[in-house]
C-alpha positions as CSV (number, residue, x, y, z in Angstrom):
1,M,-21.1,-106.5,-86.2
2,T,-23.0,-108.4,-88.9
3,T,-26.3,-107.4,-90.3
4,L,-29.4,-109.5,-89.8
5,L,-29.4,-110.7,-93.5
6,T,-25.8,-112.1,-93.2
7,Q,-26.6,-114.0,-90.0
8,Y,-29.2,-116.3,-91.7
9,N,-28.9,-118.7,-94.6
10,F,-31.8,-118.1,-96.9
11,T,-30.9,-121.0,-99.3
12,G,-33.5,-123.4,-97.8
13,L,-36.3,-120.8,-98.0
14,I,-35.3,-119.9,-101.6
15,I,-35.3,-123.6,-102.6
16,G,-38.6,-124.1,-100.9
17,L,-40.2,-121.1,-102.6
18,C,-38.8,-122.1,-106.0
19,T,-39.9,-125.7,-105.6
20,F,-43.4,-124.4,-104.9
21,L,-43.3,-122.2,-108.0
22,I,-41.9,-125.0,-110.2
23,I,-44.6,-127.5,-109.2
24,G,-47.2,-124.8,-109.6
25,L,-46.0,-124.0,-113.1
26,F,-46.2,-127.6,-114.2
27,H,-49.9,-127.8,-113.5
28,P,-51.0,-125.4,-116.3
29,I,-48.3,-126.9,-118.5
30,V,-50.0,-130.3,-118.2
31,I,-53.4,-128.9,-119.1
32,K,-52.1,-126.8,-122.1
33,C,-49.9,-129.5,-123.5
34,H,-52.6,-132.1,-123.3
35,Y,-55.1,-129.8,-124.9
36,Y,-52.9,-129.0,-127.9
37,F,-50.9,-132.2,-128.2
38,G,-52.7,-135.0,-126.4
39,T,-50.6,-137.7,-124.7
40,R,-48.1,-137.8,-127.5
41,C,-46.0,-135.0,-125.9
42,W,-45.0,-137.2,-122.9
43,W,-41.5,-137.8,-124.3
44,W,-40.8,-134.0,-124.2
45,F,-41.0,-134.2,-120.4
46,L,-38.8,-137.3,-120.4
47,I,-36.1,-135.4,-122.3
48,I,-36.4,-132.3,-120.1
49,G,-36.2,-134.5,-117.0
50,I,-33.1,-136.4,-118.2
51,V,-31.4,-133.1,-119.2
52,C,-32.2,-131.5,-115.9
53,C,-30.9,-134.6,-114.0
54,A,-27.7,-134.5,-116.0
55,L,-27.2,-130.8,-115.4
56,S,-28.0,-131.2,-111.7
57,L,-25.1,-133.6,-111.4
58,I,-22.7,-131.3,-113.2
59,I,-23.6,-127.9,-111.6
60,E,-21.7,-127.3,-108.4
61,S,-24.0,-124.7,-106.8
62,V,-26.3,-126.3,-104.3
63,L,-29.1,-123.9,-105.1
64,W,-29.1,-124.4,-108.9
65,S,-28.3,-128.1,-108.6
66,T,-31.3,-128.6,-106.3
67,L,-33.6,-126.5,-108.5
68,L,-32.6,-128.5,-111.6
69,G,-33.3,-131.7,-109.6
70,V,-36.8,-130.4,-108.6
71,T,-37.4,-129.5,-112.2
72,A,-36.3,-132.9,-113.4
73,F,-38.6,-134.8,-111.1
74,S,-41.5,-132.4,-111.7
75,S,-41.0,-133.2,-115.4
76,F,-41.0,-136.9,-114.7
77,W,-44.2,-136.5,-112.7
78,T,-45.7,-134.6,-115.5
79,I,-45.5,-137.7,-117.7
80,K,-47.9,-139.4,-115.4
81,E,-50.1,-136.3,-115.2
82,I,-50.4,-136.1,-119.0
83,F,-51.9,-139.5,-119.1
84,E,-54.2,-138.8,-116.1
85,Q,-55.3,-135.6,-117.9
86,E,-56.5,-137.8,-120.7
87,Q,-58.9,-139.5,-118.1
88,R,-59.9,-136.2,-116.7
89,V,-60.9,-134.9,-120.1
90,A,-62.8,-138.1,-120.8
91,K,-64.8,-137.5,-117.6
92,G,-65.6,-134.0,-118.7
93,W,-63.6,-132.3,-116.0
94,F,-61.5,-130.4,-118.6
95,P,-62.4,-129.3,-122.2
96,E,-61.3,-131.4,-125.1
97,N,-59.6,-129.7,-128.1
98,P,-62.1,-130.0,-130.9
99,R,-59.4,-129.7,-133.5
100,R,-57.8,-133.0,-132.3
101,K,-60.9,-134.7,-131.1
102,S,-60.9,-138.5,-131.8
103,G,-61.4,-141.8,-130.0
104,K,-57.7,-142.7,-129.7
105,K,-55.2,-141.3,-127.2
106,G,-52.6,-139.0,-128.7
107,D,-54.1,-138.9,-132.2
108,S,-52.7,-136.1,-134.2
109,E,-54.8,-133.5,-136.0
110,A,-53.6,-134.7,-139.4
111,E,-54.8,-138.3,-138.6
112,H,-58.2,-136.9,-137.5
113,D,-58.5,-134.8,-140.7
114,L,-57.8,-137.9,-142.8
115,G,-60.7,-139.7,-141.2
116,N,-58.6,-142.2,-139.1
């Protein structure tokens, strides 16, 4: 006689829950990264996405391979969201970091301090 837990495959539910958590985690990451770094941090998410894609192809475990794939494409989506966050800040929906406030997208704090 098998137990109730061994009769069911929870992999799908675990993947679903982790996908929900990964996507939910990326929302505040977009806000914080844009606040501190502007749009110039987009390439970090490109690198993370590429690395996670490569690892997803290498890992044999369905669970971990899937979660790496979800993380990869969430990271790619974050690139788009970083640039859309720029527009949301311009509309006043989110605060702008006064330490890097300037008229150009992605200006660094050093450029702002130099008067550029």
